[in-house]
C-alpha positions in Angstrom: 17.4 37.9 42.1 14.2 37.7 39.9 16.4 36.8 36.9 17.9 33.9 38.9 14.4 32.7 39.9 13.3 32.7 36.3 16.4 30.9 35.3 15.9 28.3 38.0 12.2 27.8 37.0 13.2 27.3 33.4 15.9 24.9 34.3 13.4 23.1 36.6 10.8 22.8 33.8 13.5 21.5 31.3 14.7 18.9 33.9 11.1 17.8 34.6 10.5 17.2 30.9 13.8 15.3 30.6 12.8 13.2 33.6 9.5 12.4 32.1 11.3 11.1 28.9 13.6 9.0 31.1 10.7 7.5 32.9 8.9 6.8 29.7 12.0 5.0 28.4 12.2 2.9 31.6 8.5 1.9 31.2 9.2 0.9 27.6 6.4 3.1 26.3 8.1 2.9 22.8 7.9 -0.9 22.8 9.2 -4.0 24.5 12.8 -5.3 24.2 13.9 -6.5 20.8 13.8 -10.3 20.3 17.4 -10.3 19.1 19.7 -11.1 22.0 22.5 -8.7 20.9 19.9 -5.9 20.5 18.6 -6.7 24.0 22.1 -6.4 25.4 22.4 -3.0 23.8 19.0 -1.9 25.1 19.9 -3.1 28.6 23.1 -1.1 28.5 21.1 1.9 27.4 18.8 1.4 30.3 21.8 1.6 32.7 22.8 4.9 31.1 19.3 6.2 31.4 19.1 5.1 35.0 22.2 7.2 35.7 20.9 10.2 33.8 17.6 9.9 35.7 19.4 9.9 39.0 21.5 13.0 38.1 18.3 14.8 37.0 16.5 14.0 40.2 19.6 15.2 42.2 19.7 18.5 40.2 15.9 19.0 40.8 16.4 18.7 44.5 19.2 21.3 44.4 17.0 23.6 42.4 14.2 23.2 44.9 16.6 23.9 47.8 17.9 27.0 46.0 14.4 28.4 45.3 13.4 27.7 48.9 16.5 29.7 50.2 15.7 32.5 47.8 12.1 32.6 49.0 13.5 32.8 52.6 15.8 35.7 51.7 19.0 33.6 51.8 19.5 33.0 48.1 22.9 34.6 47.7 24.2 33.6 51.2 26.5 30.6 51.5 24.9 28.0 53.7 28.4 26.9 54.8 30.0 30.1 56.0 27.3 32.7 55.7 29.2 34.9 53.3 27.8 36.2 50.0 28.1 33.8 47.1 30.0 35.3 44.2 27.5 36.4 41.5 29.7 34.9 38.8 29.3 31.5 40.6 25.6 32.0 40.7 25.6 32.7 36.9 27.4 29.4 36.3 25.5 27.3 38.9 22.3 29.1 39.6 21.2 26.4 42.0 24.3 26.4 44.2 23.9 27.2 47.9 27.5 27.4 48.8 30.4 29.6 47.9 33.4 28.3 46.0 35.5 28.0 49.2 32.9 25.9 51.0 32.3 23.8 47.9 35.9 22.8 48.0 35.7 21.6 51.6 
């Protein structure tokens, strides 16, 4: 379980750093939009992609926080859907999951 906590904490730190970069991009910390209208269109499209990536990152951070909370409460490897143990192989692939493969499919 300690290994999983360390993995989740590392993943959390990586995602927080990524989120900071996305937020910096959205605040245009590297400079304003280009004066060229074609370049502005490209930059606007990039903004939409970054928005999507930022939302995915925030969602994943919420999942990590939930998984860490469940671990701290002694429920880390228990499926919150059915109460059965989550397969350790699933936890290796998705360390922040809180449901078994059967409940994930429902």
